[in-house]
N, C-alpha and C positions, 0 to 999 in steps of 0.2 A: 354716593359716597357720604358718609356721616362722620361728624367730628365727635371724638370722645374726650371726656375730661377726666383727669386723674382725681381720685378721691383719696384723701389722707385721713386716717383715724388711728388713734392709739388708745387702747384701753389699758389703764394703769392699775385700777382697782375695781373689783367687783363689790357689790353692796356689802356682803358679809365681811369681807376683808376690811373695807373702810369703816364699818361699824366697830370692829375690834381695834383699829388704829385710833379712832376718835373717842371710844369709850372702852379702854382696856380693862376696866374693873367691872364692866357689865357682865351679868350672867344670863341675861334674857333680853330680847328685843321683841316688843309687841307691835305688830303692824297696826297702824291707825290711819289708814288713808282718809284724807279730808275731802269733803265736797263742800266748797265754800259757797255761800249765798252771794247774790249780787251786792247786798248791803255790806257783807264782810269784805268783798273784793274792793268796794269803794272805800271802805275804812282803811284797808291796807295801803291803797294808793294815797289817801290823804296823809297817813302817818309817814310813809316812806318816800313819797314823790314818784313812785314807780308802780306801773300797772301790773296787777297779778294777771298774767296772760290766760291761765287756765283756772277753771273752778276746782279741778282736782289737784291734789298735792300729795306726794308720797312721803309719809311720816312714820317713824317708829318711836316708841317710848323705850328708852334705854333704862334698864332696871338692874339693881343688885339686891338680891334677896327680897324682891318686891318693892324696894324703895326707888323712887324716881331719881335717876342720875341726870337726866336731861332728854332732849329731843334730837333725833337723828333725822335730817331732812335731805332728800335727794331733789335736786333742782336742775333746770337747764336754762342757760342764757345764750344768746347769740354772740359769738366772737366777732369776727369781721364778716364772715359769710355763713359759717356753720355753728351748730349748737355745741356748747361746752357743757358736759354733765359733771356736776360737782356735788359734794355732800357737805353739809354744815352740821356741827354739833352745837346745840344751844343749851345753856344751863337752865334749870327751872326758874332762876332769877332773871333770865333774859339777857345773858351775856354770851358772846361767841366763845366757845371752848376750842374750836379749831375748824379748819376746812381742808378738804382733800379734793383734788381733781380726779374724777373717775375716768372720763373719756374726753380726749381732746381731739377735735376733728379738723382744726385749722392747720395749714402748712407752716405757719410762723406763729411765734408767741407762746410756745409751750413752756417758756421760762416761768410762767405763773405757777407751775408745779413746784417751784423751788421753795424750800422750807422757810427761807428768810422772808420771801414775799408773803406767803400764807400766814406766817406768824403775826403779821401786822394786824390781823383781825382779832386775835385773841384778846378777850376782855372788852371788846367793843359792845356797846349797848345802843338800843334804838334812840335814846335821848341824845346821844353824841353824834356829831357830824361824821359822816363817812364820805369824804370827798377825795377823789383821785387827784394826786398831785399836792394835796394838802395833808390829809389824814392817812392816806395810803399812797405809797410811792408808785410812780408809774414805771413801766419797763419799756424802754425804747424798742419799737418793733412789735409791741404787744399792747398798744394803747387801748384798742377797742375791747380786747379780752380783759384787760385790767379793769377798765371802766365798767363793763357789764357784769363781771363777777362782783365788783364792789357794790354796785347798785342792787344786784341780786341778793347779796348778804343783807343789805339794809332792808329789802323787801321781806326776807325771811324773818328778820327780827320783828317787823311789824306783824307778819302772819302769826308769829308766836303770841304776841300780845293780844291779837284779835281772836284767835281760834284755839290756842293751846295753854291757856292759863290753868295752872294746877288747881 
């Protein structure tokens, strides 16, 4: 006799749909997958306080008539037990333009998909603190999801500075 565990996952947006939501004026997305060096990963950790888990990062350049609108980055962080896949839109100047949750695999805490919670990130820059409970409101029952998405966004802002300067 073997025990089975239930798996919960909800896919809310595919990458192309999230690109259009976060960059509605873009007419072209250029895939620019990054392969970060160890030195770049160390610098990202130094700037953000968060380790860049993987050397590879899914990144697209969002353009309108060949002009850079910003960077669309797909990332994953661990919620309580499972990965949360989200996307961030970053301006060329290094500010968050928006975030969207693409896939949420936890059984609790999906409230991070709420527009009010996600909008707290808009305008945030690497130089600003991004601390859960101070700069970003926590959601009861979703503390680890909130914390890890918050630190993930901070890490992506550092990644942009280190590897995506225009």
